[in-house]
Each structure stands twice: as structure tokens, then as C-alpha cells.
PDB file of N, CA, C and O in Angstrom:
ATOM      1  N   MET A   1     -72.166 -17.117 226.244  1.00  0.00           N
ATOM      2  CA  MET A   1     -72.121 -16.290 224.955  1.00  0.00           C
ATOM      3  C   MET A   1     -72.192 -16.037 223.840  1.00  0.00           C
ATOM      4  O   MET A   1     -71.253 -16.303 223.090  1.00  0.00           O
ATOM      5  N   GLU A   2     -73.771 -15.217 223.221  1.00  0.00           N
ATOM      6  CA  GLU A   2     -73.531 -15.915 222.044  1.00  0.00           C
ATOM      7  C   GLU A   2     -72.853 -15.174 221.151  1.00  0.00           C
ATOM      8  O   GLU A   2     -72.677 -14.018 221.535  1.00  0.00           O
ATOM      9  N   PHE A   3     -72.088 -15.623 219.317  1.00  0.00           N
ATOM     10  CA  PHE A   3     -71.034 -14.981 218.659  1.00  0.00           C
ATOM     11  C   PHE A   3     -72.439 -14.514 217.547  1.00  0.00           C
ATOM     12  O   PHE A   3     -73.553 -14.980 217.788  1.00  0.00           O
ATOM     13  N   LYS A   4     -72.213 -13.541 216.317  1.00  0.00           N
ATOM     14  CA  LYS A   4     -72.196 -14.297 215.144  1.00  0.00           C
ATOM     15  C   LYS A   4     -71.479 -14.773 214.492  1.00  0.00           C
ATOM     16  O   LYS A   4     -70.266 -14.752 214.700  1.00  0.00           O
ATOM     17  N   ILE A   5     -72.105 -15.405 213.398  1.00  0.00           N
ATOM     18  CA  ILE A   5     -70.961 -15.917 212.541  1.00  0.00           C
ATOM     19  C   ILE A   5     -71.154 -15.632 211.498  1.00  0.00           C
ATOM     20  O   ILE A   5     -72.046 -14.794 211.365  1.00  0.00           O
ATOM     21  N   THR A   6     -70.505 -16.108 210.279  1.00  0.00           N
ATOM     22  CA  THR A   6     -70.760 -15.766 208.910  1.00  0.00           C
ATOM     23  C   THR A   6     -70.341 -17.744 208.464  1.00  0.00           C
ATOM     24  O   THR A   6     -69.547 -18.523 208.991  1.00  0.00           O
ATOM     25  N   LEU A   7     -71.235 -17.904 207.390  1.00  0.00           N
ATOM     26  CA  LEU A   7     -71.157 -18.918 206.835  1.00  0.00           C
ATOM     27  C   LEU A   7     -70.729 -18.258 205.650  1.00  0.00           C
ATOM     28  O   LEU A   7     -71.132 -17.140 205.330  1.00  0.00           O
ATOM     29  N   GLU A   8     -69.563 -19.230 204.711  1.00  0.00           N
ATOM     30  CA  GLU A   8     -68.927 -19.268 203.273  1.00  0.00           C
ATOM     31  C   GLU A   8     -69.100 -20.545 202.346  1.00  0.00           C
ATOM     32  O   GLU A   8     -68.305 -21.289 202.920  1.00  0.00           O
ATOM     33  N   GLN A   9     -69.497 -21.131 201.526  1.00  0.00           N
ATOM     34  CA  GLN A   9     -68.739 -22.044 201.119  1.00  0.00           C
ATOM     35  C   GLN A   9     -67.915 -21.876 199.261  1.00  0.00           C
ATOM     36  O   GLN A   9     -68.169 -21.338 198.183  1.00  0.00           O
ATOM     37  N   ASP A  10     -66.937 -22.672 199.848  1.00  0.00           N
ATOM     38  CA  ASP A  10     -65.810 -22.134 199.306  1.00  0.00           C
ATOM     39  C   ASP A  10     -66.594 -23.208 197.770  1.00  0.00           C
ATOM     40  O   ASP A  10     -67.715 -23.717 197.745  1.00  0.00           O
ATOM     41  N   GLU A  11     -65.532 -23.248 196.688  1.00  0.00           N
ATOM     42  CA  GLU A  11     -65.510 -23.623 195.200  1.00  0.00           C
ATOM     43  C   GLU A  11     -65.803 -25.153 195.414  1.00  0.00           C
ATOM     44  O   GLU A  11     -66.594 -25.911 194.853  1.00  0.00           O
ATOM     45  N   ASP A  12     -64.529 -25.416 196.820  1.00  0.00           N
ATOM     46  CA  ASP A  12     -64.170 -26.748 196.570  1.00  0.00           C
ATOM     47  C   ASP A  12     -65.651 -27.530 197.725  1.00  0.00           C
ATOM     48  O   ASP A  12     -65.879 -28.634 198.220  1.00  0.00           O
ATOM     49  N   GLY A  13     -66.122 -26.587 197.709  1.00  0.00           N
ATOM     50  CA  GLY A  13     -67.675 -27.107 198.328  1.00  0.00           C
ATOM     51  C   GLY A  13     -68.026 -27.756 200.250  1.00  0.00           C
ATOM     52  O   GLY A  13     -68.802 -28.484 200.868  1.00  0.00           O
ATOM     53  N   TRP A  14     -66.486 -26.602 200.532  1.00  0.00           N
ATOM     54  CA  TRP A  14     -65.956 -27.021 202.379  1.00  0.00           C
ATOM     55  C   TRP A  14     -66.688 -25.295 202.949  1.00  0.00           C
ATOM     56  O   TRP A  14     -66.222 -24.201 202.631  1.00  0.00           O
ATOM     57  N   TYR A  15     -67.727 -25.503 203.703  1.00  0.00           N
ATOM     58  CA  TYR A  15     -68.341 -23.903 205.061  1.00  0.00           C
ATOM     59  C   TYR A  15     -67.061 -23.339 204.896  1.00  0.00           C
ATOM     60  O   TYR A  15     -66.453 -23.982 204.041  1.00  0.00           O
ATOM     61  N   ILE A  16     -66.406 -22.426 205.344  1.00  0.00           N
ATOM     62  CA  ILE A  16     -65.783 -21.541 205.929  1.00  0.00           C
ATOM     63  C   ILE A  16     -66.151 -20.303 207.383  1.00  0.00           C
ATOM     64  O   ILE A  16     -66.804 -19.294 207.117  1.00  0.00           O
ATOM     65  N   VAL A  17     -65.884 -20.436 208.165  1.00  0.00           N
ATOM     66  CA  VAL A  17     -66.752 -19.737 209.022  1.00  0.00           C
ATOM     67  C   VAL A  17     -66.126 -18.533 209.680  1.00  0.00           C
ATOM     68  O   VAL A  17     -65.172 -18.104 209.032  1.00  0.00           O
ATOM     69  N   THR A  18     -66.273 -18.168 210.285  1.00  0.00           N
ATOM     70  CA  THR A  18     -65.939 -16.409 210.522  1.00  0.00           C
ATOM     71  C   THR A  18     -66.722 -15.651 211.945  1.00  0.00           C
ATOM     72  O   THR A  18     -67.840 -15.910 212.390  1.00  0.00           O
ATOM     73  N   VAL A  19     -66.428 -15.357 212.095  1.00  0.00           N
ATOM     74  CA  VAL A  19     -66.645 -14.049 213.909  1.00  0.00           C
ATOM     75  C   VAL A  19     -66.009 -12.638 213.635  1.00  0.00           C
ATOM     76  O   VAL A  19     -64.924 -12.057 213.689  1.00  0.00           O
ATOM     77  N   PRO A  20     -66.947 -12.491 213.403  1.00  0.00           N
ATOM     78  CA  PRO A  20     -66.950 -10.826 213.075  1.00  0.00           C
ATOM     79  C   PRO A  20     -66.254 -10.424 214.365  1.00  0.00           C
ATOM     80  O   PRO A  20     -65.056 -10.141 214.360  1.00  0.00           O
ATOM     81  N   ALA A  21     -67.006 -10.394 215.492  1.00  0.00           N
ATOM     82  CA  ALA A  21     -66.855  -9.881 216.718  1.00  0.00           C
ATOM     83  C   ALA A  21     -65.438  -9.976 217.366  1.00  0.00           C
ATOM     84  O   ALA A  21     -64.964  -9.449 218.372  1.00  0.00           O
ATOM     85  N   LEU A  22     -64.815 -11.025 216.227  1.00  0.00           N
ATOM     86  CA  LEU A  22     -63.080 -11.661 217.201  1.00  0.00           C
ATOM     87  C   LEU A  22     -62.176 -12.154 215.764  1.00  0.00           C
ATOM     88  O   LEU A  22     -62.171 -13.332 215.409  1.00  0.00           O
ATOM     89  N   PRO A  23     -61.611 -11.338 215.199  1.00  0.00           N
ATOM     90  CA  PRO A  23     -60.683 -11.084 214.308  1.00  0.00           C
ATOM     91  C   PRO A  23     -59.848 -12.112 213.885  1.00  0.00           C
ATOM     92  O   PRO A  23     -58.726 -12.042 214.387  1.00  0.00           O
ATOM     93  N   GLY A  24     -60.039 -13.098 213.080  1.00  0.00           N
ATOM     94  CA  GLY A  24     -58.364 -14.490 213.294  1.00  0.00           C
ATOM     95  C   GLY A  24     -59.219 -15.404 213.607  1.00  0.00           C
ATOM     96  O   GLY A  24     -58.747 -16.517 213.375  1.00  0.00           O
ATOM     97  N   CYS A  25     -60.452 -15.443 214.106  1.00  0.00           N
ATOM     98  CA  CYS A  25     -61.129 -16.605 214.689  1.00  0.00           C
ATOM     99  C   CYS A  25     -61.939 -16.917 213.239  1.00  0.00           C
ATOM    100  O   CYS A  25     -62.896 -16.256 212.838  1.00  0.00           O
ATOM    101  N   ILE A  26     -61.240 -18.267 212.429  1.00  0.00           N
ATOM    102  CA  ILE A  26     -61.845 -18.629 211.513  1.00  0.00           C
ATOM    103  C   ILE A  26     -61.508 -20.216 211.672  1.00  0.00           C
ATOM    104  O   ILE A  26     -60.441 -20.510 212.209  1.00  0.00           O
ATOM    105  N   SER A  27     -62.276 -21.123 211.278  1.00  0.00           N
ATOM    106  CA  SER A  27     -62.587 -22.224 210.856  1.00  0.00           C
ATOM    107  C   SER A  27     -63.565 -22.909 209.629  1.00  0.00           C
ATOM    108  O   SER A  27     -64.352 -22.174 209.033  1.00  0.00           O
ATOM    109  N   GLN A  28     -63.462 -24.426 209.275  1.00  0.00           N
ATOM    110  CA  GLN A  28     -63.875 -24.750 208.265  1.00  0.00           C
ATOM    111  C   GLN A  28     -64.385 -25.983 208.403  1.00  0.00           C
ATOM    112  O   GLN A  28     -63.973 -26.722 209.296  1.00  0.00           O
ATOM    113  N   GLY A  29     -65.462 -26.408 207.435  1.00  0.00           N
ATOM    114  CA  GLY A  29     -65.940 -28.202 207.926  1.00  0.00           C
ATOM    115  C   GLY A  29     -67.152 -28.526 206.680  1.00  0.00           C
ATOM    116  O   GLY A  29     -68.032 -27.882 206.110  1.00  0.00           O
ATOM    117  N   LYS A  30     -66.693 -29.706 206.656  1.00  0.00           N
ATOM    118  CA  LYS A  30     -67.250 -30.467 205.206  1.00  0.00           C
ATOM    119  C   LYS A  30     -68.560 -30.004 204.903  1.00  0.00           C
ATOM    120  O   LYS A  30     -68.891 -29.472 203.843  1.00  0.00           O
ATOM    121  N   THR A  31     -69.508 -30.298 206.176  1.00  0.00           N
ATOM    122  CA  THR A  31     -70.822 -29.518 206.223  1.00  0.00           C
ATOM    123  C   THR A  31     -70.848 -28.354 206.730  1.00  0.00           C
ATOM    124  O   THR A  31     -70.014 -27.617 207.257  1.00  0.00           O
ATOM    125  N   GLU A  32     -72.277 -28.283 206.417  1.00  0.00           N
ATOM    126  CA  GLU A  32     -72.797 -26.567 208.513  1.00  0.00           C
ATOM    127  C   GLU A  32     -72.579 -26.551 209.307  1.00  0.00           C
ATOM    128  O   GLU A  32     -72.317 -25.642 210.094  1.00  0.00           O
ATOM    129  N   GLU A  33     -72.642 -28.386 209.417  1.00  0.00           N
ATOM    130  CA  GLU A  33     -72.668 -28.283 211.207  1.00  0.00           C
ATOM    131  C   GLU A  33     -71.379 -28.854 211.268  1.00  0.00           C
ATOM    132  O   GLU A  33     -71.003 -28.627 212.418  1.00  0.00           O
ATOM    133  N   GLU A  34     -70.362 -29.560 210.580  1.00  0.00           N
ATOM    134  CA  GLU A  34     -69.430 -29.831 211.227  1.00  0.00           C
ATOM    135  C   GLU A  34     -68.261 -28.376 211.251  1.00  0.00           C
ATOM    136  O   GLU A  34     -67.174 -28.259 211.816  1.00  0.00           O
ATOM    137  N   ALA A  35     -69.237 -27.162 210.167  1.00  0.00           N
ATOM    138  CA  ALA A  35     -67.807 -26.191 210.493  1.00  0.00           C
ATOM    139  C   ALA A  35     -68.624 -25.009 211.474  1.00  0.00           C
ATOM    140  O   ALA A  35     -68.209 -23.900 211.810  1.00  0.00           O
ATOM    141  N   LYS A  36     -69.730 -25.569 211.748  1.00  0.00           N
ATOM    142  CA  LYS A  36     -70.313 -24.950 213.257  1.00  0.00           C
ATOM    143  C   LYS A  36     -69.645 -25.762 214.618  1.00  0.00           C
ATOM    144  O   LYS A  36     -69.831 -25.020 215.582  1.00  0.00           O
ATOM    145  N   LYS A  37     -69.229 -26.496 214.871  1.00  0.00           N
ATOM    146  CA  LYS A  37     -68.594 -27.695 215.761  1.00  0.00           C
ATOM    147  C   LYS A  37     -67.929 -26.712 215.068  1.00  0.00           C
ATOM    148  O   LYS A  37     -68.652 -25.811 214.643  1.00  0.00           O
ATOM    149  N   ASN A  38     -66.589 -26.622 214.802  1.00  0.00           N
ATOM    150  CA  ASN A  38     -65.585 -26.220 214.521  1.00  0.00           C
ATOM    151  C   ASN A  38     -65.412 -25.038 215.530  1.00  0.00           C
ATOM    152  O   ASN A  38     -64.788 -24.862 216.577  1.00  0.00           O
ATOM    153  N   ILE A  39     -66.305 -24.260 214.684  1.00  0.00           N
ATOM    154  CA  ILE A  39     -65.587 -22.838 215.172  1.00  0.00           C
ATOM    155  C   ILE A  39     -66.429 -22.685 216.744  1.00  0.00           C
ATOM    156  O   ILE A  39     -66.190 -21.548 217.152  1.00  0.00           O
ATOM    157  N   ALA A  40     -67.025 -23.190 217.411  1.00  0.00           N
ATOM    158  CA  ALA A  40     -67.485 -22.972 218.864  1.00  0.00           C
ATOM    159  C   ALA A  40     -66.448 -23.342 219.523  1.00  0.00           C
ATOM    160  O   ALA A  40     -66.132 -22.916 220.634  1.00  0.00           O
ATOM    161  N   GLU A  41     -65.670 -24.420 218.666  1.00  0.00           N
ATOM    162  CA  GLU A  41     -64.814 -24.461 219.180  1.00  0.00           C
ATOM    163  C   GLU A  41     -63.483 -24.515 219.841  1.00  0.00           C
ATOM    164  O   GLU A  41     -62.829 -25.048 220.737  1.00  0.00           O
ATOM    165  N   ALA A  42     -63.463 -23.302 218.487  1.00  0.00           N
ATOM    166  CA  ALA A  42     -62.074 -21.988 217.385  1.00  0.00           C
ATOM    167  C   ALA A  42     -62.772 -20.756 218.474  1.00  0.00           C
ATOM    168  O   ALA A  42     -61.948 -20.109 219.119  1.00  0.00           O
ATOM    169  N   ILE A  43     -63.781 -20.536 218.614  1.00  0.00           N
ATOM    170  CA  ILE A  43     -64.129 -19.681 219.393  1.00  0.00           C
ATOM    171  C   ILE A  43     -63.755 -19.587 221.117  1.00  0.00           C
ATOM    172  O   ILE A  43     -63.282 -18.614 221.704  1.00  0.00           O
ATOM    173  N   GLU A  44     -64.133 -20.921 221.692  1.00  0.00           N
ATOM    174  CA  GLU A  44     -63.702 -21.155 223.347  1.00  0.00           C
ATOM    175  C   GLU A  44     -61.758 -20.405 223.182  1.00  0.00           C
ATOM    176  O   GLU A  44     -61.059 -19.550 223.726  1.00  0.00           O
ATOM    177  N   LEU A  45     -61.649 -21.526 221.974  1.00  0.00           N
ATOM    178  CA  LEU A  45     -59.160 -20.985 222.602  1.00  0.00           C
ATOM    179  C   LEU A  45     -59.199 -20.123 222.305  1.00  0.00           C
ATOM    180  O   LEU A  45     -58.357 -19.431 222.877  1.00  0.00           O
ATOM    181  N   HIS A  46     -60.580 -18.877 220.649  1.00  0.00           N
ATOM    182  CA  HIS A  46     -59.970 -18.076 221.199  1.00  0.00           C
ATOM    183  C   HIS A  46     -60.099 -17.195 222.303  1.00  0.00           C
ATOM    184  O   HIS A  46     -59.176 -16.385 222.397  1.00  0.00           O
ATOM    185  N   LEU A  47     -60.964 -17.130 223.140  1.00  0.00           N
ATOM    186  CA  LEU A  47     -61.561 -16.358 224.128  1.00  0.00           C
ATOM    187  C   LEU A  47     -60.868 -17.122 225.310  1.00  0.00           C
ATOM    188  O   LEU A  47     -61.509 -16.919 226.341  1.00  0.00           O
ATOM    189  N   SER A  48     -59.858 -17.872 225.502  1.00  0.00           N
ATOM    190  CA  SER A  48     -58.745 -18.493 226.214  1.00  0.00           C
ATOM    191  C   SER A  48     -57.599 -18.208 225.467  1.00  0.00           C
ATOM    192  O   SER A  48     -56.667 -18.988 225.661  1.00  0.00           O
ATOM    193  N   ALA A  49     -57.502 -17.746 225.057  1.00  0.00           N
ATOM    194  CA  ALA A  49     -55.973 -17.555 224.599  1.00  0.00           C
ATOM    195  C   ALA A  49     -56.127 -15.485 224.923  1.00  0.00           C
ATOM    196  O   ALA A  49     -55.146 -14.792 225.191  1.00  0.00           O
ATOM    197  N   LEU A  50     -57.044 -15.138 224.841  1.00  0.00           N
ATOM    198  CA  LEU A  50     -57.207 -13.793 224.745  1.00  0.00           C
ATOM    199  C   LEU A  50     -57.522 -13.577 226.276  1.00  0.00           C
ATOM    200  O   LEU A  50     -57.697 -12.416 226.646  1.00  0.00           O
ATOM    201  N   ALA A  51     -57.608 -14.603 227.196  1.00  0.00           N
ATOM    202  CA  ALA A  51     -57.905 -14.397 228.331  1.00  0.00           C
ATOM    203  C   ALA A  51     -56.377 -14.980 228.690  1.00  0.00           C
ATOM    204  O   ALA A  51     -55.879 -13.976 229.198  1.00  0.00           O
ATOM    205  N   ARG A  52     -55.494 -15.859 228.719  1.00  0.00           N
ATOM    206  CA  ARG A  52     -54.770 -15.645 228.936  1.00  0.00           C
ATOM    207  C   ARG A  52     -53.028 -14.438 229.058  1.00  0.00           C
ATOM    208  O   ARG A  52     -52.019 -14.040 229.640  1.00  0.00           O
ATOM    209  N   ASP A  53     -53.672 -14.451 228.278  1.00  0.00           N
ATOM    210  CA  ASP A  53     -52.425 -13.328 227.482  1.00  0.00           C
ATOM    211  C   ASP A  53     -53.104 -11.588 228.439  1.00  0.00           C
ATOM    212  O   ASP A  53     -52.446 -10.561 228.611  1.00  0.00           O
ATOM    213  N   GLY A  54     -54.207 -11.790 228.767  1.00  0.00           N
ATOM    214  CA  GLY A  54     -54.686 -10.394 229.346  1.00  0.00           C
ATOM    215  C   GLY A  54     -55.119  -9.393 229.303  1.00  0.00           C
ATOM    216  O   GLY A  54     -55.019  -8.268 229.792  1.00  0.00           O
ATOM    217  N   ILE A  55     -55.946 -10.264 228.238  1.00  0.00           N
ATOM    218  CA  ILE A  55     -56.877  -9.196 226.809  1.00  0.00           C
ATOM    219  C   ILE A  55     -57.573  -9.043 226.333  1.00  0.00           C
ATOM    220  O   ILE A  55     -57.863  -9.300 225.164  1.00  0.00           O
ATOM    221  N   PRO A  56     -58.550  -8.092 227.901  1.00  0.00           N
ATOM    222  CA  PRO A  56     -59.753  -8.226 228.118  1.00  0.00           C
ATOM    223  C   PRO A  56     -60.934  -8.056 226.182  1.00  0.00           C
ATOM    224  O   PRO A  56     -60.774  -7.630 225.038  1.00  0.00           O
ATOM    225  N   LEU A  57     -62.017  -8.741 227.043  1.00  0.00           N
ATOM    226  CA  LEU A  57     -63.572  -9.184 225.414  1.00  0.00           C
ATOM    227  C   LEU A  57     -63.842  -7.543 226.034  1.00  0.00           C
ATOM    228  O   LEU A  57     -63.973  -7.372 227.246  1.00  0.00           O
ATOM    229  N   TYR A  58     -63.904  -6.412 225.074  1.00  0.00           N
ATOM    230  CA  TYR A  58     -64.767  -5.743 225.190  1.00  0.00           C
ATOM    231  C   TYR A  58     -66.090  -5.879 224.606  1.00  0.00           C
ATOM    232  O   TYR A  58     -66.351  -6.992 224.149  1.00  0.00           O
ATOM    233  N   GLN A  59     -67.071  -4.879 224.519  1.00  0.00           N
ATOM    234  CA  GLN A  59     -68.686  -4.494 224.050  1.00  0.00           C
ATOM    235  C   GLN A  59     -68.521  -3.871 223.534  1.00  0.00           C
ATOM    236  O   GLN A  59     -67.931  -3.033 224.216  1.00  0.00           O
ATOM    237  N   LYS A  60     -68.637  -3.455 222.350  1.00  0.00           N
ATOM    238  CA  LYS A  60     -68.455  -1.762 222.065  1.00  0.00           C
ATOM    239  C   LYS A  60     -70.296  -1.194 222.788  1.00  0.00           C
ATOM    240  O   LYS A  60     -71.237  -1.683 222.162  1.00  0.00           O
ATOM    241  N   GLN A  61     -70.481  -0.728 223.382  1.00  0.00           N
ATOM    242  CA  GLN A  61     -71.598   0.192 223.788  1.00  0.00           C
ATOM    243  C   GLN A  61     -72.205   2.069 223.088  1.00  0.00           C
ATOM    244  O   GLN A  61     -71.896   3.259 223.050  1.00  0.00           O
ATOM    245  N   GLY A  62     -73.274   1.019 222.659  1.00  0.00           N
ATOM    246  CA  GLY A  62     -74.526   2.134 221.991  1.00  0.00           C
ATOM    247  C   GLY A  62     -73.830   1.094 220.427  1.00  0.00           C
ATOM    248  O   GLY A  62     -73.583   1.812 219.459  1.00  0.00           O
ATOM    249  N   ALA A  63     -73.629  -0.006 220.283  1.00  0.00           N
ATOM    250  CA  ALA A  63     -73.147  -0.095 218.579  1.00  0.00           C
ATOM    251  C   ALA A  63     -74.713  -1.290 218.698  1.00  0.00           C
ATOM    252  O   ALA A  63     -75.167  -2.055 219.548  1.00  0.00           O
ATOM    253  N   LYS A  64     -75.027  -0.922 217.541  1.00  0.00           N
ATOM    254  CA  LYS A  64     -76.647  -1.403 217.450  1.00  0.00           C
ATOM    255  C   LYS A  64     -75.517  -2.621 215.120  1.00  0.00           C
ATOM    256  O   LYS A  64     -74.807  -2.429 214.133  1.00  0.00           O
ATOM    257  N   GLU A  65     -76.167  -3.411 215.717  1.00  0.00           N
ATOM    258  CA  GLU A  65     -76.435  -4.260 214.394  1.00  0.00           C
ATOM    259  C   GLU A  65     -77.784  -4.329 213.950  1.00  0.00           C
ATOM    260  O   GLU A  65     -78.770  -4.125 214.658  1.00  0.00           O
ATOM    261  N   THR A  66     -77.779  -4.760 212.202  1.00  0.00           N
ATOM    262  CA  THR A  66     -79.585  -4.604 211.926  1.00  0.00           C
ATOM    263  C   THR A  66     -79.066  -4.455 210.698  1.00  0.00           C
ATOM    264  O   THR A  66     -77.987  -3.965 210.364  1.00  0.00           O
ATOM    265  N   PHE A  67     -80.326  -5.135 209.761  1.00  0.00           N
ATOM    266  CA  PHE A  67     -79.456  -5.033 208.534  1.00  0.00           C
ATOM    267  C   PHE A  67     -81.439  -4.511 207.826  1.00  0.00           C
ATOM    268  O   PHE A  67     -82.643  -4.339 208.015  1.00  0.00           O
ATOM    269  N   VAL A  68     -80.235  -4.524 206.954  1.00  0.00           N
ATOM    270  CA  VAL A  68     -81.367  -2.884 205.873  1.00  0.00           C
ATOM    271  C   VAL A  68     -81.808  -3.603 204.542  1.00  0.00           C
ATOM    272  O   VAL A  68     -81.226  -4.685 204.466  1.00  0.00           O
ATOM    273  N   ALA A  69     -82.557  -3.394 203.571  1.00  0.00           N
ATOM    274  CA  ALA A  69     -82.256  -4.958 202.410  1.00  0.00           C
ATOM    275  C   ALA A  69     -82.806  -3.839 200.982  1.00  0.00           C
ATOM    276  O   ALA A  69     -83.728  -3.085 201.293  1.00  0.00           O
ATOM    277  N   ILE A  70     -82.386  -3.746 199.783  1.00  0.00           N
ATOM    278  CA  ILE A  70     -82.638  -3.058 198.965  1.00  0.00           C
ATOM    279  C   ILE A  70     -83.064  -3.745 197.909  1.00  0.00           C
ATOM    280  O   ILE A  70     -83.032  -4.956 198.128  1.00  0.00           O
ATOM    281  N   ASN A  71     -83.667  -3.296 196.257  1.00  0.00           N
ATOM    282  CA  ASN A  71     -84.198  -3.961 194.973  1.00  0.00           C
ATOM    283  C   ASN A  71     -83.565  -3.482 194.698  1.00  0.00           C
ATOM    284  O   ASN A  71     -83.277  -2.298 194.875  1.00  0.00           O
ATOM    285  N   LEU A  72     -82.773  -4.911 193.717  1.00  0.00           N
ATOM    286  CA  LEU A  72     -81.708  -4.377 192.908  1.00  0.00           C
ATOM    287  C   LEU A  72     -82.673  -4.643 191.154  1.00  0.00           C
ATOM    288  O   LEU A  72     -82.133  -4.316 190.097  1.00  0.00           O
TER     289      LEU A  72
END
């Protein structure tokens, strides 16, 4: 499975990573690479917890994700 992640660097220089498809799944790292490694582990643990609790992972049918550009 692949998940879209969001990386943001905080004021202390750490990378904070979230997974929009998995609310509450968050991690961090000192480098972008470390943050990506940590979020992969967090995703696995998050999905394991959902499975353990019998909570199905649903994908929205017909939902489309895209980007739009604007000029400011």
C-alpha cells in the first residue's frame, strides 16, 4: 500500500510527518529521510491497531485528489 504523507519542518528544524488518510498517524525525524522511515513504521503500527480492533480501512469510492495552481 502507498500513502500520501505531508512533511513540514518546525521551528526547531525537525520534520513533522502526517498521513491525511489516517487521522492521528503522525511522526517526526531530525532529517527528511528519518521522518519518512519513522512514518512508515507509524503507518504499520496504526494499521495493525485498526486490524486488531476490527476497524476496517475504507477508501472513498469516487474521491479524486488533485492540485490547482493560483497566481498571487
